[in-house]
N, C-alpha and C positions, 0 to 999 in steps of 0.2 A: 392156376391157369398157365398152360404152356405158351411160350412166345410164338407169334405167328410166323409162318414161313414167308419168305420174301424173295424178290428178284432184284438184281442190280444191273443197271444199264448205263453206258456212257451217254452223257447229255451235255454237250459243249455249248457255249454261248460266246458272244462277242462283247467286249467292253472297250469302248473308245478305239475301235478298229483292231483290237488284238484278241485272239482266241483264248478263252479261259476254259480249262478242262473241268468237267463236272461229272459226278456220279449220282444217279437217281435210284434210291431204294424204294420199292413199292411193296406193301404188304399184300400177300395173296388173298383173294377172296373179299377184298374191301373195295367198294366202288367209290371213286372220287374221294380219296382220303385227304385230310388236311396235311400240310407240309411243314416240316422243320428245315430251315436253311442253315447250313453250318460252314464256317471257315475258321482257320486256325489263328494262332497268336503270332508273336514277334518272330519273323523270318522262318516260320514253320510251314510244313506242307500238310495236306489233308490226310496223308497216310499215317501221320504221327498220332495214333490212337483215336482219331475221329471215327474210323469205322466201328470201333468198339461202342462208342456212344450211339452211332446210327443204328446199330443192331438192337440196342436197348429200346430206342424210340420206335423203330419199325415193328418191333415185337409187340408194341402196344396198339398197332393199327394206324400208325402215323407214317406217311411218306416222309422221306428224308433226302435232302439234296446237299451233297458236299461239293465244294469247289476249291480250286487253287487260284490265288491271286495272279494277276499278270506277273510274269518274270519268275514264277515259282512252280516247282513240281512239274505236272503235266501240261501246264499252260505255256503259251508262247511269250516272247518278250525278252529284251535285253536292256541293261545288263542283268544277269541273273541275281536272284535274291535281293532285289531292290526294295527296301522297306520304305514305304511312303504312306502314311495314314490316310491322306486325302485321296490318293489313287486307290487304296484298299476300299474306302467308302464308295467310290465310284463303282468298283467291282461288285460290291454288295448290292447297289441299286440295279446294276445290270443283271445280276443273278436273280433278283426278285422279279424283274420284268420278264426274264426268261421263264421262270417257274409259273408266273401268272399266265403265260401263253401256252403251257402244256395242256394237252387234252384230257389227261387221265388223273388229274388231281383237283382238289377243291380250292380254287384260286383265291377265294375270299377269306380263307382261314389259313394264314401263314404266320409261323413263329420264327424268330431268329435266335440262334444259339451261338454265343461267342465266349472264348476263354482267354484270359490274360489281355493281350493287345486287342484281340477281336471282341473281348468283353466290353471294351470301350467303344469299338466300332458299332456294335449293335445298339448302343445307347444313342449314338449320333444318328444312325440310319432310322431308327424308330421315331426319333424326334422329328425327322423330316418326312416320314411316310405314315400318315394316319391310318392307312389300311393294314398295318401290321397288327396282328391279334395279340401277340405276347412275345416277350423276350426272356432268354436266360443269359445272365451276365455272370460268368464264373471267374472268380479271382480277378476282377477286371482292372485293366489299366485305366486310371481315372484322370490323372493330371500330370503333364510333363514336368511342371514346376515342382510339385510335391515329390515326385519320384527322384528328380535330380537332387533335391534338398536332402532326401533320405540317404542318397549315395555319397554325399559329402563334397566339399570344394575341390579336393585333390582329384577325385574322379571327374568332376565337371570340367576342370581345366584340361585334362587329357582328352575328354570327349570333344571339347570345342576345338582343340588343336587338330585332332584327327578329322573332324568334320571340315575344317578349313583346308586341310591338305587334300581331301577329296574334291572340294569345291574348286581348288586350283587346277586339278586334273580335268574337271569338266570344262573350265574356261580355256584350257590349252588343248582340248580335244584328245586327251589321253585316256587310257583305260582307268576304271575307278581305283581309288585307294580303298582297300577293304580292311576290315577289322574282324576279329572273331565274334561270332554271335554269343558264344558262351566260353568262359575262361575261368581258371582258378583264381582265388582272391589275390594272389601275388602277381597276376597278369592283368592285361586290360582287354576287355571285350564289352559288348552291349550289356551282358549280364555276367557279373563276376562275384556274386555272393557265394558263401561256402557251399551251398546246395545247388548252385545254378548249373554247373557243367554236368555233374553226375545226374541231376534231376532231369535236365533237358535231354541228354543223350540216351537216357533210359527209355524215352518214348520214340526214338528214331528207329525204324525197322532195320534189321541187320542187313537186308539187301538194298538199302536206300543208297542212291548216288548223291544225296544232299551233301553240300560242303559247308563246313562250319565257318562261314564268312559272309559278309555283306558290305556294300558300299557304305563308307563312314558318313556320308552326307546326312543320314538320319539323325546323327548327333546334333546337328544344327536345327533340324526341324522339330524334334520331339518336344522341345520346350514350349512350342506354340500349339501343341495338340492337347486340348483340354475337354475331353468328353463330359466332365462334370458340369460344364457350362450349358450342356444340352439336356441335362437330366430332368429339369422341371417341365420340359415339353414332351416327355414320354408319357402318354396318356393311357397306354395299354398296361395290362398286368405285367409285372417284372419280377423275376426270380433272381435275387442277388446273393451269390455265395461268397462269404468272407472267410479267408484263411487267416486265423488269428496269429499264426507264426510266420506269416509271409515276410520274407526278407527283401523282397523287391518292391512291393506295393503296400504302403502303410494301411493297416486296417482302418484307422480313423479316416483316411481319405475315402475309402470305399463306403464307410458309414455316411459320410457327407453326400456322396453320390446317391445312395439309397434314400436318404432323408429328403432329397429334392424330388424324388419320383412320387407322384400322387398315389400309385397303386403297387408299391414295392412289397415283396415278400422276402424278408431277409433271413438267411440261415448262416449261422456262424459255426465253423468247425475248427478244432484245435490242431490244425495242420499247417505245413509249409506250402509254398507256392506250387510246387510240382507234385506234392503228395496225392492230389486228387485224381491223377491220371491212371493210377495202378492199384492193384490189390484190393483189399477190403474198403479203403477210402473211396476208390472208384465205384465199387458196387453200391456203397451206401449213398454217395452223392448223386450218382447217375439215376438211382431209383427215385430220389427226391425230385430230381429234374423231370424224369419221365412222368411222375405223378402230377407235377405242376402242368406239364404240357398236355397230358391227357385231360386234365380237369378243364383247361381253358380252350382246348381245340376240339375236343369231343363232347364236352359238357357232361 
């Protein structure tokens, strides 16, 4: 079966007084299709390979809505690239409310798709919104404590010092102290595993104006962000993709997340954290996710 033709239109919304930029993909010839809502992971923008997933899903007859968080990509807000999981979750709720108000979709059939950091966000959001029909949580961020533990004490100390430096700038009304989002192992950044910089930059479009930096205050907040503590409240079907060679998020931590979900469907792949976005691994995992979404949204 050939993929369905589709249209893409701008569809912005407001979250806590700030405009967030969104794209709505609609399959042609389908009346009131269910919707998959998508946003990206740590300090990333919707253009970073999410359109490739959207095309897979809309090709199955599912509407797809992509958005940028406040302070990212096409959305408004300062400082730029501000990573804050609780703000992101607020944006998710605002995006859901926006989609439910659209006239040309099936508002009672909504799925959430998240990857990495947003894989944790969709867990938190679905736990709080019983109207969500299904979620896809791809190589998800699970628990700030387990992530820092895996990165080691030397990294944790540098992270705390960087976060405190940025906090001092907030208190003295100065511009943020920023750190790289991705860096080589001999440098410091939010992610500095051997595959982090090359894997992350491989999904950034060549014409992107994105800067590899973000305010360091996230280093202080991330310890307290624990999507795993919400997992047992996710009552809808959940597709959880575990990358067995993930250098950032321990596979055992993701297993604990999935085990707490009453209706989790777990798929393990022998891949690294960034491998799922490109090439044959992308084709294979995106098909599994599209199959799952089609099954639970279209029946």
